[in-house]
ZAKOL-194262 format. One record per atom (N, C-alpha, C, O, CB): atom name; residue in three letters; residue number from 1; x negated, y negated, z. Coordinates in steps of 0.02 Angstrom, whole numbers, plus 50000, padded with zeros to 5 digits. Each point is the difference from the previous one (the first is absolute). Glycine has a CB too. Layout:
REM residues N
CA; ALA; NUM; X; Y; Z $
...
***
This chain:
REM residues 80
N; MET; 1; 48906; 47857; 49450 $
CA; MET; 1; 49924; 50027; 50007 $
C; MET; 1; 49969; 49963; 50042 $
O; MET; 1; 50009; 49941; 50015 $
CB; MET; 1; 49980; 50097; 49883 $
N; LEU; 2; 49960; 50015; 50127 $
CA; LEU; 2; 49948; 49936; 50042 $
C; LEU; 2; 49929; 49972; 49964 $
O; LEU; 2; 49962; 50025; 49958 $
CB; LEU; 2; 50077; 50038; 50158 $
N; GLY; 3; 49962; 49875; 49919 $
CA; GLY; 3; 49930; 49975; 49952 $
C; GLY; 3; 49951; 49954; 50042 $
O; GLY; 3; 50024; 49981; 50054 $
CB; GLY; 3; 50049; 50015; 49831 $
N; VAL; 4; 49872; 49985; 50103 $
CA; VAL; 4; 49956; 49950; 50037 $
C; VAL; 4; 49990; 49932; 49956 $
O; VAL; 4; 49982; 50005; 49941 $
CB; VAL; 4; 49953; 50099; 50117 $
N; VAL; 5; 50074; 49847; 49964 $
CA; VAL; 5; 49997; 49930; 49975 $
C; VAL; 5; 49933; 50016; 49975 $
O; VAL; 5; 49964; 50033; 50036 $
CB; VAL; 5; 50112; 49885; 50043 $
N; ALA; 6; 49903; 50061; 49863 $
CA; ALA; 6; 49933; 49994; 49996 $
C; ALA; 6; 49983; 49928; 49993 $
O; ALA; 6; 49942; 49982; 50012 $
CB; ALA; 6; 50048; 50131; 49940 $
N; GLN; 7; 50062; 49839; 50028 $
CA; GLN; 7; 49979; 49944; 49973 $
C; GLN; 7; 50053; 49926; 49994 $
O; GLN; 7; 50040; 50001; 49953 $
CB; GLN; 7; 49886; 50100; 49987 $
N; LEU; 8; 50075; 49857; 50092 $
CA; LEU; 8; 50043; 49948; 50004 $
C; LEU; 8; 50008; 49955; 49947 $
O; LEU; 8; 49962; 49952; 50002 $
CB; LEU; 8; 50016; 50061; 50101 $
N; VAL; 9; 50075; 49992; 49833 $
CA; VAL; 9; 49980; 49972; 49935 $
C; VAL; 9; 50018; 49931; 49997 $
O; VAL; 9; 49965; 49959; 49970 $
CB; VAL; 9; 50047; 50146; 49975 $
N; GLY; 10; 50056; 49874; 50093 $
CA; GLY; 10; 50019; 49934; 50029 $
C; GLY; 10; 50057; 49993; 50024 $
O; GLY; 10; 50024; 50042; 50038 $
CB; GLY; 10; 49916; 49916; 49899 $
N; TYR; 11; 50089; 49991; 50046 $
CA; TYR; 11; 50056; 49983; 50037 $
C; TYR; 11; 50038; 50070; 50051 $
O; TYR; 11; 49994; 50010; 50060 $
CB; TYR; 11; 50021; 49890; 49827 $
N; ASP; 12; 50016; 50134; 50069 $
CA; ASP; 12; 50037; 50047; 50022 $
C; ASP; 12; 49994; 50070; 49972 $
O; ASP; 12; 50043; 50044; 50000 $
CB; ASP; 12; 50020; 49865; 50022 $
N; ARG; 13; 49871; 50091; 49954 $
CA; ARG; 13; 49983; 50053; 49967 $
C; ARG; 13; 49926; 50045; 50028 $
O; ARG; 13; 49948; 49976; 50023 $
CB; ARG; 13; 50121; 49950; 49879 $
N; ALA; 14; 49943; 50130; 50089 $
CA; ALA; 14; 49939; 50048; 50029 $
C; ALA; 14; 49980; 50054; 49954 $
O; ALA; 14; 50048; 50025; 49970 $
CB; ALA; 14; 49991; 49959; 50145 $
N; LYS; 15; 49909; 50039; 49872 $
CA; LYS; 15; 49975; 50060; 49956 $
C; LYS; 15; 49997; 50043; 50068 $
O; LYS; 15; 49977; 49983; 50054 $
CB; LYS; 15; 49942; 49962; 49827 $
N; VAL; 16; 50114; 50120; 50102 $
CA; VAL; 16; 50005; 50044; 50071 $
C; VAL; 16; 49972; 50072; 49945 $
O; VAL; 16; 50029; 50002; 49946 $
CB; VAL; 16; 50105; 49932; 50159 $
N; LYS; 17; 49823; 50110; 49905 $
CA; LYS; 17; 49983; 50065; 50017 $
C; LYS; 17; 50055; 50026; 50005 $
O; LYS; 17; 50038; 49968; 50038 $
CB; LYS; 17; 49868; 50016; 50011 $
N; CYS; 18; 50123; 50075; 49922 $
CA; CYS; 18; 50050; 50038; 50018 $
C; CYS; 18; 49974; 50073; 50008 $
O; CYS; 18; 49945; 50012; 49977 $
CB; CYS; 18; 50135; 49907; 49966 $
N; SER; 19; 49961; 50139; 50092 $
CA; SER; 19; 49977; 50056; 50002 $
C; SER; 19; 49989; 50047; 49920 $
O; SER; 19; 49973; 50053; 49985 $
CB; SER; 19; 50085; 49928; 50145 $
N; ASP; 20; 49975; 49972; 49838 $
CA; ASP; 20; 50003; 50063; 49923 $
C; ASP; 20; 49947; 49969; 49978 $
O; ASP; 20; 49994; 50012; 49940 $
CB; ASP; 20; 50133; 50023; 50011 $
N; GLU; 21; 49811; 49916; 50078 $
CA; GLU; 21; 49938; 49980; 49973 $
C; GLU; 21; 50021; 49947; 49924 $
O; GLU; 21; 49969; 49997; 49947 $
CB; GLU; 21; 49963; 50136; 50110 $
N; LYS; 22; 50128; 49831; 49962 $
CA; LYS; 22; 49995; 49957; 49966 $
C; LYS; 22; 49990; 49921; 50017 $
O; LYS; 22; 50015; 49995; 50060 $
CB; LYS; 22; 50038; 50096; 49894 $
N; ILE; 23; 49935; 49866; 50030 $
CA; ILE; 23; 49998; 49935; 50031 $
C; ILE; 23; 50072; 49952; 49977 $
O; ILE; 23; 49999; 49985; 49941 $
CB; ILE; 23; 49854; 50027; 50059 $
N; ARG; 24; 50190; 49969; 50028 $
CA; ARG; 24; 50045; 49965; 49988 $
C; ARG; 24; 49991; 49935; 50035 $
O; ARG; 24; 49975; 49991; 50056 $
CB; ARG; 24; 50089; 50107; 49921 $
N; VAL; 25; 49964; 49853; 49977 $
CA; VAL; 25; 50037; 49925; 50008 $
C; VAL; 25; 50039; 49985; 50041 $
O; VAL; 25; 50041; 49960; 49978 $
CB; VAL; 25; 49954; 50035; 49937 $
N; CYS; 26; 50014; 50022; 50152 $
CA; CYS; 26; 50077; 49996; 50032 $
C; CYS; 26; 49996; 49911; 50031 $
O; CYS; 26; 49955; 49960; 50013 $
CB; CYS; 26; 50064; 50204; 50039 $
N; ARG; 27; 50064; 49835; 49951 $
CA; ARG; 27; 50001; 49940; 50031 $
C; ARG; 27; 50041; 50004; 50075 $
O; ARG; 27; 50041; 50041; 50020 $
CB; ARG; 27; 49950; 49905; 49853 $
N; ILE; 28; 49988; 50010; 50152 $
CA; ILE; 28; 50020; 49989; 50082 $
C; ILE; 28; 50067; 49982; 50006 $
O; ILE; 28; 50012; 49946; 49973 $
CB; ILE; 28; 49879; 50012; 50061 $
N; PRO; 29; 50154; 50068; 49991 $
CA; PRO; 29; 50072; 49956; 50003 $
C; PRO; 29; 50009; 49938; 50048 $
O; PRO; 29; 49963; 49994; 50049 $
CB; PRO; 29; 50086; 50116; 49926 $
N; GLY; 30; 49993; 49850; 50011 $
CA; GLY; 30; 50000; 49945; 50035 $
C; GLY; 30; 50024; 50003; 50070 $
O; GLY; 30; 49986; 49959; 50045 $
CB; GLY; 30; 50023; 49996; 49851 $
N; ARG; 31; 50031; 50102; 50110 $
CA; ARG; 31; 50023; 50028; 50080 $
C; ARG; 31; 49926; 50021; 50029 $
O; ARG; 31; 49989; 49984; 50058 $
CB; ARG; 31; 50148; 50076; 49913 $
N; MET; 32; 49818; 49971; 49998 $
CA; MET; 32; 49940; 50028; 50043 $
C; MET; 32; 49948; 49942; 50005 $
O; MET; 32; 49970; 49995; 50053 $
CB; MET; 32; 50044; 50132; 49906 $
N; LYS; 33; 49972; 49826; 49988 $
CA; LYS; 33; 49947; 49934; 49992 $
C; LYS; 33; 50010; 49962; 50069 $
O; LYS; 33; 49953; 49976; 50032 $
CB; LYS; 33; 50058; 50005; 49828 $
N; LYS; 34; 50055; 50017; 50158 $
CA; LYS; 34; 50014; 49951; 50061 $
C; LYS; 34; 50003; 50040; 50081 $
O; LYS; 34; 50012; 49973; 50055 $
CB; LYS; 34; 50065; 49947; 49846 $
N; LYS; 35; 49910; 50144; 50084 $
CA; LYS; 35; 49993; 50045; 50067 $
C; LYS; 35; 49929; 50034; 49999 $
O; LYS; 35; 49964; 49999; 50049 $
CB; LYS; 35; 50169; 50028; 49957 $
N; VAL; 36; 49856; 49994; 49954 $
CA; VAL; 36; 49938; 50044; 49988 $
C; VAL; 36; 49943; 49977; 49981 $
O; VAL; 36; 50008; 49962; 49951 $
CB; VAL; 36; 50058; 50104; 50027 $
N; TRP; 37; 49872; 49940; 50040 $
CA; TRP; 37; 49943; 49960; 49953 $
C; TRP; 37; 49989; 50078; 49979 $
O; TRP; 37; 50025; 50049; 50029 $
CB; TRP; 37; 49908; 49814; 50033 $
N; VAL; 38; 50022; 50138; 49881 $
CA; VAL; 38; 49995; 50061; 49954 $
C; VAL; 38; 49919; 49986; 49998 $
O; VAL; 38; 49990; 49943; 49979 $
CB; VAL; 38; 50140; 50069; 49940 $
N; ARG; 39; 49819; 50018; 50094 $
CA; ARG; 39; 49938; 49985; 50003 $
C; ARG; 39; 49959; 50071; 49931 $
O; ARG; 39; 50023; 50052; 49977 $
CB; ARG; 39; 49997; 49881; 50188 $
N; ASP; 40; 49927; 50040; 49827 $
CA; ASP; 40; 49944; 50054; 49961 $
C; ASP; 40; 50003; 50061; 50035 $
O; ASP; 40; 49981; 49988; 50058 $
CB; ASP; 40; 49934; 49928; 49908 $
N; GLY; 41; 50096; 50127; 50030 $
CA; GLY; 41; 49972; 50087; 50021 $
C; GLY; 41; 50080; 50009; 50042 $
O; GLY; 41; 50001; 50040; 50046 $
CB; GLY; 41; 49820; 49964; 49985 $
N; ASP; 42; 50231; 49964; 49955 $
CA; ASP; 42; 50059; 50010; 50041 $
C; ASP; 42; 50025; 50079; 49977 $
O; ASP; 42; 49989; 50011; 49940 $
CB; ASP; 42; 50048; 49846; 50066 $
N; ILE; 43; 49987; 50187; 50024 $
CA; ILE; 43; 50060; 50040; 49976 $
C; ILE; 43; 50057; 49997; 49983 $
O; ILE; 43; 50034; 50019; 50048 $
CB; ILE; 43; 49922; 50012; 49994 $
N; VAL; 44; 50093; 49949; 49892 $
CA; VAL; 44; 50055; 50002; 49995 $
C; VAL; 44; 50024; 50058; 49962 $
O; VAL; 44; 49971; 50047; 49974 $
CB; VAL; 44; 50020; 49841; 50045 $
N; ILE; 45; 50079; 50092; 49985 $
CA; ILE; 45; 50056; 50035; 49957 $
C; ILE; 45; 50000; 49948; 49925 $
O; ILE; 45; 49997; 49939; 49994 $
CB; ILE; 45; 50091; 50111; 50131 $
N; VAL; 46; 49916; 49995; 49836 $
CA; VAL; 46; 50001; 49979; 49914 $
C; VAL; 46; 50067; 50035; 49985 $
O; VAL; 46; 50012; 50058; 50014 $
CB; VAL; 46; 49846; 49943; 49945 $
N; ALA; 47; 50193; 49944; 50001 $
CA; ALA; 47; 50046; 50019; 49956 $
C; ALA; 47; 49991; 49979; 49933 $
O; ALA; 47; 50007; 49943; 49978 $
CB; ALA; 47; 50059; 50060; 50110 $
N; PRO; 48; 49916; 50053; 49879 $
CA; PRO; 48; 49991; 49982; 49939 $
C; PRO; 48; 50054; 49980; 49957 $
O; PRO; 48; 50050; 50032; 50015 $
CB; PRO; 48; 49868; 50032; 50003 $
N; TRP; 49; 50096; 49885; 49923 $
CA; TRP; 49; 50038; 49972; 49965 $
C; TRP; 49; 50015; 50058; 49956 $
O; TRP; 49; 49959; 50043; 49983 $
CB; TRP; 49; 50002; 49839; 50033 $
N; ASP; 50; 50118; 50114; 49964 $
CA; ASP; 50; 50016; 50055; 49959 $
C; ASP; 50; 49973; 49969; 49928 $
O; ASP; 50; 49966; 50041; 49969 $
CB; ASP; 50; 50145; 50011; 50106 $
N; PHE; 51; 49894; 49901; 49900 $
CA; PHE; 51; 49932; 49986; 49937 $
C; PHE; 51; 49952; 49991; 50010 $
O; PHE; 51; 49998; 49960; 50046 $
CB; PHE; 51; 50045; 50004; 49904 $
N; GLN; 52; 49895; 50052; 50029 $
CA; GLN; 52; 49928; 49974; 50023 $
C; GLN; 52; 49983; 50029; 50049 $
O; GLN; 52; 49959; 49971; 50035 $
CB; GLN; 52; 50050; 49933; 49931 $
N; ALA; 53; 50019; 50174; 50058 $
CA; ALA; 53; 49973; 50023; 50065 $
C; ALA; 53; 49933; 50025; 50010 $
O; ALA; 53; 49987; 50025; 50055 $
CB; ALA; 53; 50118; 49998; 49957 $
N; ASP; 54; 49852; 49976; 49945 $
CA; ASP; 54; 49932; 50017; 49989 $
C; ASP; 54; 49974; 49944; 50017 $
O; ASP; 54; 49943; 50014; 50018 $
CB; ASP; 54; 50063; 50066; 49899 $
N; THR; 55; 50005; 49851; 50089 $
CA; THR; 55; 49961; 49955; 49998 $
C; THR; 55; 50026; 49945; 50054 $
O; THR; 55; 49961; 49962; 50030 $
CB; THR; 55; 50006; 50074; 49847 $
N; ARG; 56; 50102; 49963; 50131 $
CA; ARG; 56; 50030; 49951; 50061 $
C; ARG; 56; 50047; 50039; 50047 $
O; ARG; 56; 50030; 50053; 49990 $
CB; ARG; 56; 49968; 49842; 49932 $
N; GLY; 57; 50002; 50062; 50134 $
CA; GLY; 57; 50062; 50034; 50054 $
C; GLY; 57; 49990; 49933; 50055 $
O; GLY; 57; 49968; 49947; 49997 $
CB; GLY; 57; 50018; 50223; 49995 $
N; ASP; 58; 50057; 49858; 50054 $
CA; ASP; 58; 50021; 49937; 50044 $
C; ASP; 58; 49975; 50049; 50079 $
O; ASP; 58; 50008; 50060; 50010 $
CB; ASP; 58; 50125; 49862; 49901 $
N; ILE; 59; 49837; 50029; 50132 $
CA; ILE; 59; 49977; 50039; 50058 $
C; ILE; 59; 50069; 50004; 50055 $
O; ILE; 59; 50034; 49949; 50005 $
CB; ILE; 59; 49824; 50007; 49976 $
N; VAL; 60; 50154; 50079; 50042 $
CA; VAL; 60; 50056; 50009; 50034 $
C; VAL; 60; 49985; 50003; 50099 $
O; VAL; 60; 50034; 49977; 50046 $
CB; VAL; 60; 50013; 50095; 49817 $
N; TYR; 61; 49902; 49957; 50137 $
CA; TYR; 61; 49979; 49996; 50075 $
C; TYR; 61; 49928; 50005; 50019 $
O; TYR; 61; 49966; 50036; 49963 $
CB; TYR; 61; 50139; 50013; 50054 $
N; ARG; 62; 49859; 49919; 50040 $
CA; ARG; 62; 49934; 49992; 50028 $
C; ARG; 62; 49987; 50058; 50055 $
O; ARG; 62; 50024; 49994; 50056 $
CB; ARG; 62; 49983; 49874; 49920 $
N; TYR; 63; 49962; 50176; 50012 $
CA; TYR; 63; 50011; 50036; 50052 $
C; TYR; 63; 49933; 49965; 50072 $
O; TYR; 63; 49948; 49972; 49983 $
CB; TYR; 63; 50111; 50153; 49912 $
N; GLN; 64; 49954; 49883; 50159 $
CA; GLN; 64; 49958; 49972; 50052 $
C; GLN; 64; 49953; 50048; 50024 $
O; GLN; 64; 50010; 50060; 49988 $
CB; GLN; 64; 50074; 49867; 50042 $
N; ARG; 65; 49859; 50051; 50008 $
CA; ARG; 65; 49954; 50036; 50005 $
C; ARG; 65; 50015; 50081; 50018 $
O; ARG; 65; 49991; 50049; 49964 $
CB; ARG; 65; 49956; 49836; 50061 $
N; GLU; 66; 50082; 50110; 50050 $
CA; GLU; 66; 50038; 50046; 50027 $
C; GLU; 66; 50046; 50058; 49945 $
O; GLU; 66; 50005; 50061; 49996 $
CB; GLU; 66; 49994; 49837; 50102 $
N; GLU; 67; 50022; 50056; 49872 $
CA; GLU; 67; 50035; 50049; 49963 $
C; GLU; 67; 49961; 50033; 49932 $
O; GLU; 67; 50029; 50048; 49975 $
CB; GLU; 67; 50076; 49884; 50074 $
N; VAL; 68; 49858; 50054; 49932 $
CA; VAL; 68; 49947; 50024; 49973 $
C; VAL; 68; 49964; 50061; 50003 $
O; VAL; 68; 49986; 50045; 49961 $
CB; VAL; 68; 50018; 49860; 50047 $
N; ARG; 69; 49983; 50078; 50067 $
CA; ARG; 69; 49964; 50064; 50051 $
C; ARG; 69; 50056; 50061; 50006 $
O; ARG; 69; 49989; 50060; 50004 $
CB; ARG; 69; 49936; 49847; 50084 $
N; ARG; 70; 50143; 50056; 49910 $
CA; ARG; 70; 50037; 50060; 50018 $
C; ARG; 70; 50019; 50045; 49932 $
O; ARG; 70; 50009; 50061; 50004 $
CB; ARG; 70; 50041; 49871; 50105 $
N; LEU; 71; 49953; 50032; 49832 $
CA; LEU; 71; 50004; 50041; 49932 $
C; LEU; 71; 49943; 50041; 49990 $
O; LEU; 71; 50006; 50051; 49966 $
CB; LEU; 71; 50057; 49863; 49983 $
N; LYS; 72; 49861; 50062; 50086 $
CA; LYS; 72; 49941; 50043; 49981 $
C; LYS; 72; 50017; 50062; 50047 $
O; LYS; 72; 49996; 50057; 49978 $
CB; LYS; 72; 49905; 49844; 49990 $
N; ALA; 73; 50122; 50084; 50107 $
CA; ALA; 73; 49999; 50056; 50033 $
C; ALA; 73; 50048; 50049; 49971 $
O; ALA; 73; 49988; 50059; 50010 $
CB; ALA; 73; 49976; 49879; 50085 $
N; GLU; 74; 50095; 50043; 49865 $
CA; GLU; 74; 50047; 50060; 49995 $
C; GLU; 74; 49987; 50051; 49940 $
O; GLU; 74; 50026; 50055; 49990 $
CB; GLU; 74; 50060; 49866; 50061 $
N; GLY; 75; 49855; 50040; 49908 $
CA; GLY; 75; 49970; 50025; 49952 $
C; GLY; 75; 50017; 49974; 49927 $
O; GLY; 75; 49988; 50040; 49955 $
CB; GLY; 75; 50004; 50049; 50127 $
N; TYR; 76; 50029; 49859; 49904 $
CA; TYR; 76; 50025; 49966; 49932 $
C; TYR; 76; 49918; 49974; 49983 $
O; TYR; 76; 49955; 49991; 50041 $
CB; TYR; 76; 50200; 49960; 49987 $
N; ASP; 77; 49844; 50039; 49896 $
CA; ASP; 77; 49936; 49966; 49979 $
C; ASP; 77; 50003; 49935; 49983 $
O; ASP; 77; 50022; 49979; 49947 $
CB; ASP; 77; 49946; 50114; 50019 $
N; VAL; 78; 50008; 49874; 50083 $
CA; VAL; 78; 50000; 49920; 49999 $
C; VAL; 78; 49943; 49995; 49964 $
O; VAL; 78; 49948; 50026; 50018 $
CB; VAL; 78; 50106; 49937; 50089 $
N; PRO; 79; 49953; 50004; 49842 $
CA; PRO; 79; 49939; 49968; 49969 $
C; PRO; 79; 49968; 49955; 50025 $
O; PRO; 79; 50028; 49966; 50043 $
CB; PRO; 79; 50014; 50056; 49880 $
N; SER; 80; 49896; 49965; 50060 $
CA; SER; 80; 49967; 49957; 50049 $
C; SER; 80; 49937; 49969; 49941 $
O; SER; 80; 49957; 49959; 50019 $
CB; SER; 80; 50073; 50123; 50118 $
***
């Protein structure tokens, strides 16, 4: 599901406002921390956990500016 990074909480965590209007504390995996910088306001894909699905998740992908423009042009409801 799509989401917007609302706040970086700590070492590898971020609060993300998801497209279902829930705020989840999401983990940034190690493979992303080393290659991708996640900042406030970035559009990301969130994978909710199997348990605590309403409050926890993992950030799977961060969209770049051009990709966000393309999503909006195709008619996706991109949270802001």
